[in-house]
DRENZA-205325 format. One record per residue (C-alpha): x, y, z. Coordinates in steps of 0.1 Angstrom, whole numbers, plus 5000, padded with zeros to 4 digits. Layout:
XYZ;...
END
This chain:
337576571576;336576561538;334776891542;337677051560;340076941531;337877091506;337677421525;341477441530;341877361493;339577641481;341177881506;344677801495;343677851459;341978191467;344878331485;347278181460;345678351430;347578651416;346778911390;349279131372;347979461361;349779711338;349280091340;349980301310;350080671317;350581011301;349881361313;350381731307;349881671270;348682021263;347081961229;350381831213;348581621190;351281621163;354881531167;357181831174;360881901184;363881841162;362781811126;363581531101;364781591065;360981641055;360581911082;358381701104;358881681142;360381361157;359181381193;355781301208;352381321191;349381121199;349580921168;353080791179;351980741215;348980541202;351480291186;352980221220;349680201237;348079971211;351079741212;351079711250;347279641249;347679381221;350279181241;349279221277;346079121292;345079361321;346079721310;344780051325;345480361306;345380681325;346081061319;347281291346;345481601334;346181931314;345081821279;343882171275;345982471260;349582451246;349282421208;347282561179;345282241181;343582371212;343082731200;341382591168;339482281183;339382351221;340282001232;337481821215;339781641190;341981511219;339181381239;337781191209;341181031202;341780951239;338380781240;339280591208;342580471225;340580331255;341780561282;340180461315;340480791335;341581141332;342281381361;341281741357;344281961353;344382331364;344682431326;341282271319;339982591335;342082851316;338982961296;336382891323;334282581332;331982671303;334682591276;335582271296;331782161295;331582241258;334582021250;333181731271;329781761255;331281751220;334081511227;331981261245;328881271223;329280911215;330380781249;332980881275;335480771302;335580901337;337181241347;338181251382;338881521408;338081491444;338781851454;336382021428;333382181444;330982181414;328082321434;328182651414;328382481382;326782141385;326682061347;330181941351;328981671376;327781461346;331381411336;333581471367;333481251398;335881221428;336880881419;336080571399;336480201406;337279971378;337279581380;340279421361;340379041362;338479031395;340579311411;338879631420;341279921412;340180251426;341380571408;340880921422;342181261411;342881611425;343581951408;346082201420;344582541431;346282791408;345283161407;346683171371;343482981359;339783071359;337582801374;335083021389;332282941399;333882591403;335882611435;339182421436;339282321473;342582381491;342282131520;343981871501;345181621527;341781601544;340081551511;342681291501;342181091533;338381101531;338480981495;340780691500;338780591529;335580601511;337280401481;338380131505;334980111521;333480061486;335679771478;338779911463;341579641465;344079881449;344280271451;345780471425;346080841430;345881021395;347281351408;347681671391;349281851422;352981821413;355781631429;356181841461;352381781471;352381431458;355481331480;353881501511;350581311505;352380981499;354081021534;350981131552;347980941538;347580571544;346080341518;347480481486;349480221465;350580441436;350580801426;350580871390;351381241389;351381541367;351581931367;355182011369;356381831338;358781601357;360181301341;360981011365;363080721351;361980511379;359180571406;359980751438;359580531469;357880711499;357280551533;353580591542;351980601577;351480221575;355180171571;354780031536;355980201504;353880431482;355380471448;355180811430;355880861393;355581111366;356081051328;356781401316;354681621292;353381641256;353281261247;357081251248;356980941268;354480661278;354980541315;354480181320;354080051357;353379681364;352179541396;350779211411;347679181433;347678861453;345878781485;345279141495;348879231489;350079481462;353579411448;355379651424;356879451396;358379681370;358580041356;359480151321;359480501305;358980441269;360180731247;357980851218;360780941194;361780911159;361980521161;358180511169;355980521138;352580691142;349380491138;348380571102;344680621107;345280871137;348081061118;345581101090;343181281114;345981491127;347081601091;343481691084;343081901116;346382071106;344782191074;342182371094;344882531116;346782651085;343582791071;343183011102;346683091113;348783071081;351682851072;352782791108;354282441101;356482531070;357582881069;360782921089;361083201115;364583151127;367182901136;368382791170;371982681175;371082501206;367982391225;366682711242;365282551273;363482601306;366382481328;369182731336;372482651317;374582761346;374082591380;374582921399;371883111378;368083081379;367183271347;366383021320;367383061283;363783051271;362783311299;365383551288;364283521251;360583571259;361083871281;363584021257;360983991229;358484191251;360884481255;361884471219;358184511209;357184781236;360484961243;359884951282;362684941307;361484611321;359684301311;358584011335;356983681330;356583351350;357783011345;354182901344;353583131314;356182951293;355282601280;357682451257;361282491249;362582591214;364582291199;367782321182;367182371143;364682551122;362082731141;358382751127;355382951140;353982641155;357182601175;356882961187;353282931198;353982621217;356382831238;353883091249;350282931243;348483051273;345483271273;342983321244;342083641225;338583611209;339683851181;342883701170;342483351183;345883371198;347383391233;347683671259;348384011248;351084241261;350384501287;352484811293;352385001325;354285211350;355285061384;357085221414;360285051425;358984931459;355884771441;358284601417;359984451447;356584341460;355984161427;359283981428;358383861464;355083711451;357183521426;359583401452;356883301477;356082961462;359782831459;359782461467;355882441463;355082551427;357782661403;355182821380;355283141400;359083181396;359683481375;361783551344;363083911337;364484131311;366184471318;366984391354;368884151377;368384041414;369583801439;367383621465;367683401495;365083111496;365883051532;364483391542;360883431552;358183481526;358183841517;361883901526;363683701501;364883961475;368384091484;367384461479;371084571474;371284331444;368384471424;369684651393;367484811367;369684821334;372784811355;371685081379;370585041415;366885011420;365285341433;362285241454;360485581446;361085591409;358485481383;359785221357;358185121325;357284751325;355784491301;353984171311;351383961295;347583981305;347883681328;350783841348;348884181348;345884001364;347983841392;349884151400;346684371404;344784101422;347684081447;347584431456;350484561434;349784901422;350585011387;349785311366;349485431330;348285081319;348185031281;346584721267;348584681235;346484441216;349784271206;349783891210;352683751230;353083501201;353483781175;356083971197;358083661202;357883551166;358883891153;361783901176;363083571166;362683671129;364683981137;367483791154;367083491130;369883291148;369383211185;371983121210;370383211242;371683091276;371383181313;372883521317;372883571355;369883791357;368683601386;370683401411;370183241445;372583321473;371383081500;372582731510;375582611489;374882881463;377383171461;376883541457;377983651422;380083961420;378084211402;380784381382;383184091374;380683821364;377684011349;377183911313;374984221309;377084501325;377984741298;380385041305;380485221273;379285221237;381184971215;381084831180;382984511175;384484371144;381984151124;382583781123;383383611101;385183861079;385483801050;382083641049;379483461026;376583531028;375983601065;378083771092;377383871128;377784231139;377984281177;377684611197;377084741231;375285031246;375485151283;372185341283;368785361269;369285501234;367785521198;370085281180;370785301142;372885021125;373085051087;375184901060;376585101030;378385010998;381485170985;379585450969;377985541003;374585410992;372485241020;372084871012;370584751045;368984891077;369584631104;368484821135;366385151139;364685151173;365085241210;366984981228;367784921265;371384901278;373184571270;374884371244;373484291210;374184071181;372684121146;373083881117;373584051084;372583841054;374083961022;372783700999;371183950976;374284160972;377384120951;380884070963;382884370975;383684591004;380884721026;380684941057;378484921087;377685231109;376485241145;374885561157;373585571193;373385831220;375886051202;378185771195;379085711159;381485431146;381985281112;383784951104;384684771071;383584411061;384284211030;381784001011;383383730990;381183500969;
END
């Protein structure tokens, strides 16, 4: 009897024992080591930055006993820090902060596996932490096997926590000869089974697949307790609960990109049962001070960037009146403000009829306020040119109308799966129905090229970046008269912003969906781009000091001249002198160097000539 009582006492103690564990997570940080976003009075960014995130991570680790720190992938590409230091600096800081695992993101392969290997070799020269991805076949590049495993199991206060990762297959990246396997459900099931067999009490899926695939795996794969996701830069205020095949709940979360937040998930393990306790999304904002020692490192690294790329942190390029974002500003439109700006900058530089990019080629938004070169580069950071050290270059070409439709269909084929492929355009508009079969989603009658119906047989001039060019040609889209301009995307966008100076971009109805609850937009009455005739508007304000806006419209491709003259007829400013596509244009005239008086501005385009008067009062 005494032996039985002892056994029962020990058994009750064992099953009554509970361990609370905290998971801190970041992801999609894209080399954003310094704070960015809206600037304070000293010109410094107020959002994100690894030095600020380090304050939150350090505070939690100092006050709570059992802390796991995880990264959901894509620490490569996105900032001048990557183009200068190739991810090494970020790996070293993550190691210093005590990260426990990092999944391999698709952008880790942007420059090929050789660059990733070099970063790992340099960054982990004094020790490492695990990188995980279960769907990478490293047979063709086995050197990465020294750093990357399908999963890791970490013991925390007697609890074995298994962590496995997966990488989204993406043709925009360059993993070859590494193979990113696409049989994701089968690999996930096999990996979870292996982890449980090797003693994992808790299974955390550190995913770089995106919410759509994560939710599907949560519903279909038993044995996953939590999914800490990345890839599509989503911000979950609270985890999403998905019923799994065992009838229990798998919780899925994402913490957004760029060290803008640190996610904090707390759970308890007791007697073989995992219980979710709490979740908090901690903003990394102006109220969070940086860790001084880490900020000192960041500031030192910035000196190297300035030495290579110039005064990209201090010299103003332009000013945004509002956030120029990735999300459409009109619920019925699918063109984004930043997509419109980027593609317009292509056409401004190359004078083609059309320009196209993809959501996945645009990284950051432009925040309201002063815009610097670093802000511009974070918007279009992808690709790497070994000559300039910058991003993708622009490519001009000719494309037949029917091939253009084929390219649009490729962009629409991944709706609901991967938003990276969704296109943004300039010089055209179209409607689509996402409920139609893949390959038949474009509403052909809606496609307008500079307000004229698409001619399937006509050749159109088009500008894209090198990444989109590679996707088009590898997908069987035939193009002709290809010209590799050598112009970096960053330079085209920066110069266009500098020309406009003031930005107020929004969604313009270039793209709209007509399926489900969405409505078909009347092409003539609601188009913000339809222009019927030449027009020169009165400047505003008038009188002015020192700047005023001059607006004009042109209905066709034309060589546009807009000049300012004083009372004697002497030209004092040339505002525009270039070929422009049909549309509406705003130009800011800054007369800070001129004296008070009456001035005239004259528009000449396509045989149209008009002059108007304005008054400068200082």
